[in-house]
N, C-alpha and C positions, 0 to 999 in steps of 0.2 A: 504494500500500500504506500503510495508516494507521500512524502512528508511535505505537504503544502503549508506554507506559512499562513498562520491564522490572521485574518485582517483585524486591524485595531479598531476598536470601537471609539466613539467620540469621547468617552469618559476614561479611556485607558491612559495611564501616564506614559510619556515619552521622555527618555533620558537624553538630555542634550548637554553639550559642553560649551561654556561661554568662552570669551577671549582670554580669561585668566587660566583656563585649563581645568577648572573645577566643574564637576558634573552637576547639572541642575535638572530638575524635573519640571516639565510644563504639562499642562492639561489641554489636549486638543479639543477644539470644539467649545471651550469655555473662555470667552473673551475677558470676563471680569477677572478670572484667575491669572490670565496672562498679563493683564495690566498691573495687578498687584506684584507679580513676580518681576516685571520690568521696573516698577518703581523701587522695589527693594534692591535690585541690582544697581540701579543708578545711585541710590542712597548709600550703598556700601562702598562705592568707589568715588562718589562725588564730593563736592566741596562742603556739603553740610556736615558730614562726619568729621572732616578735617577741622572745620571750625569748632565742632564740639570737643574734639580731642585737644585742640589748642586752648580752648577755654578751661578744660579740665587741668591741663598742665599749668596754666596761669593761676588757677585756684590753689594747686598744690604749692606753687612757688610763693604765693601770697601768704599761705598758712605758715610756710617755713620762715618767711620774713617776719611774721608776727611772733613766732616763737623766738626769733633772735633778739627781740626787744628785751630791755632790762626787766627782769622779774624782781620786783622790790621785795618780795617775800624772802628771797635769798639773803637780803641785807637786813631786813627788819627782824626776822625771826632769830638770827644769831645775836643781834643787839639786844632783843628782848630777853633772850635766855641769859645773856651776860648780866643784864640789869637785875634779873631775878636772883641770880647767884650772889651778886654783891649785896642785895637787900637781905638775903638770908644770912650772909656772913655778918653784916652789921647787926642784925637782930640777935644772933648768937652772942656777939661781943657785948651787946647791951644787957644781956641777961646776967652777966658777971659770973659765969661758971668758972672761968679761968682769969687769972690776972692779966692786965693789959700788956705787961711786959712779956708774957708767954703767948698770948693770942692778941696781937694788935688789930685794930680796926682798919677798914679800907682807907680812911682818911690818913691814919698814921703811916701806912705803907706808901700812899701817894705822896705824902710829905717827904718821906725818906727818898723816894725816887727823884723828887725835885732837888733835894740836897745833893744826891749823887750826881745829878746832871750839872748842878752848879760847880761841883768839884771836878768835873770832866771824867770822873771814874766810870760813869755809866756808858758814855760814848766809847771809851777805851775798851771796856769789857765786852760790849756788844760787837764792836768792830773786830777785835782780836778773835773772839770765838767764831763769829760768822765767817771770817776769812779762813780760819783753819778748817772749819766744817766744809765750806764749799771746795777749797783746794783738795782736801783729803777725799771728799766724795767724788770729784771729777777724776782724780787719779785712780780711785777704786773702780770707777766705771771703765776707764781705759784698760785696766788690768783684767777685770772680771768678764767683759764682753767677749773678747777672743777666747778666753779660757772656757767660758760657758758654751760657746758655739762648738769648740773642739770636743768637749765632753759630750755634748748632745749629738754630735755627728759620728763619733768613734766609740763604738760599744765597749771594747775592752778597757779604754781609758775611763769610761763612765763607771763600769763595774769596779774598777780598781780604786778610783778616787771619789766616787759619788758618796759613799758612806762617810769618808773623812770630811768632805765639804759640809754635809749635813751635821756632823758632829761639831764642827767649828761654828756653825750657825747657832747651835744650841748653847755652846759654851759662853757664859757671860764674859763680855769683853773686859770687864773690870779685872778679871783674873790675869789679863796680860800686863797690867800696869806694873806690878813688882818686877816682872821679868824685863819689861822695857826699860825701867829705871836702871836696872843692873847693866843692861846691854848698852844703852845710849846715854845714861846719866840724865840730869835734869835739863834737858834740851827739848826743842820743838820736835826732834826726831821721835822722842818717846810718845808724844801726843799723836803724831801722824801714824806711827806704827799701830797704836791702839785703834785708831779710826779705821785703818785698813783692815785689821782683823775683825772689826765689827761689820763693815759694809760689804766686803768682797764676797764672803760666802752667801749672803742673802741675795745679792745681785746674780750670782752664778745660778743658784737654785731657782730663782724666778725666771731666768732665761731658759733654763732646761725645762721647767714646767710649761712655759709658753710653746717651746718646740714640740713637746709631747702632745699638745693639743692641735697640732697642724694636721689636716686631713692628708692621707697618703697620696691623694691625687696630685697635690702640689709638686711633690718630688717627681712623680711620673711625668708630669708635664715638663718639668725642668730637664729631665733626662731626655725626653723626646726632642726638645729644642736644642740639645747639645751642650747644656751647661756643665762646666767642670765643677770640682768641689768648691772652689772659692766663689764662683758665681752662684752656685746653688745656695751657699751659706749666706752671702751678702745680699743677693738680689731676690731670693725667694724665701729662704727659711727665716731670716731676721725680720723682714717686713711682716710676714704672716704671724710671727710670734710676738708682735708688738704688745698685745694686751697683757700677756704674762710677763713680758720683759718690763713693761711699765710698772706692774705690781711689784716686781723685784726691785726696781729702782726706788720706788716709794719706801719699801721696807728697808732697803739699803741706806737711804737717807736717814730714816728713823734710827737705825742701829748706829750709824756713824755719829749722829748728833748725841745720842745717849753715851756712846763710847767716849766722845770728846769731853762731855761733862764729867764723866767718871775720871778720866785722865787728869783734867784740870783740878779736880778736887783733891786728888791724892798727890799728884806730882806738882808741888809748890816750891818755888825758889829757883835758884840757878839762873839760867838764861830764858826760862819759860816766861812768856809774857803774862799780863794780867787779863784773864778772861772771865766769863760769867761763872765758871766753876770756881775760880779763885775768889771771886766776890762772894759766892755762897759759902766757901770755907772760911773766909774772913768774918762773915757774920756769925758763923758757929764759934770761932775762936773768941770773938768779942761778946758772945751770948746776947747778940742784938737780933731779936726776931724780926724787926722791921727790915733789916738788911737781908736776912734770910728769905723772908716772904717776897721782898722786892726782886731778889735774884731768881727765885722760883717763877714768879710771874713773867719776868723778862725771858727766861728760858722757854717757857710755855708760849709766849707771844711770838718769838722768833720761829718756833716750830710751826705754829698755826699760819703765820704769814708765808712761809715757804710753801706750805701745802696749798694755800689759797691762790698765791700769785704764780706758782710754777707748775706744780703737778696737776691741780684741778683743771686749769685751762687746757693743758695737753691731753689729759684724759677725756675731757668733754669733746674736744676736737676729734680725737681718735674714735670715740663712740659715734659721733655724728657722721664721720666719713664712712663708717661701716653700717650705718642704718640701725644702730642699737640705742640711740639716745632716746627715742620715743618710748621705749619700754623701761627706761632707767628713771630712778627717783632723784637724780642729780638736778 
């Protein structure tokens, strides 16, 4: 029996291909349906959708621009929290639970800060400690970054030295002060050595942690593109590990600042300059709590300012560039 093609009815669909190469179905014998299909086709490739798409992109950009404006809550809320803490401090002092020479009030400490400023001790202490902290931290970054990349890339080295690096990070940096004094004497080398031993392990472990979180596809793409070990580490691994690396840098700064204060408190005299730790120890020797509290508040203020002015903007920019800022509480 011959296979004669069955004639199409007027309601049967016919598959056609438009100029874009995508199959479409039309209904023969139904003019209204053909008109709707033609209108949809023109709309999908016409100027109307392009205008809608452009309007949508403009809306997203305007939303992003609005988000870039100053959020005053980021300024007012910390100030309000600080005011509350000062009021609680003053209220506790006014209760008279402790003598004023043991627990001075906020105004007493503020007056001592003014006196130290007038004697130029405050400027000297802040500048000396800040200079040491920044120089020691930058040198620590220069040492820890290549070492961290090397350990993250070479498995035998990581297995050999990884536990040692973690142990050095856990070891309190103040434990290095007596050894540093014996080795280097009462010089700035003692302070810098303690800073290095506090910051370098934290930066290395932060970088290794960031490298461990990189998807393996990144390395495969680098291999396909012909990247050598150096190019793989500098151009692919390090940029992809920036979030973990930045966390390691923040922790490294915190450890270096604490290590610096410990060294300045213990190593006093010789050619070591007068820093915030020296000011704190001077208040202890004189049994002057206003000097002690002033030094503590200055150490805290420097740490907060470095976080707000250096690390917070970098972290915010990094999160924004990777589309992660919208889900963050920063």
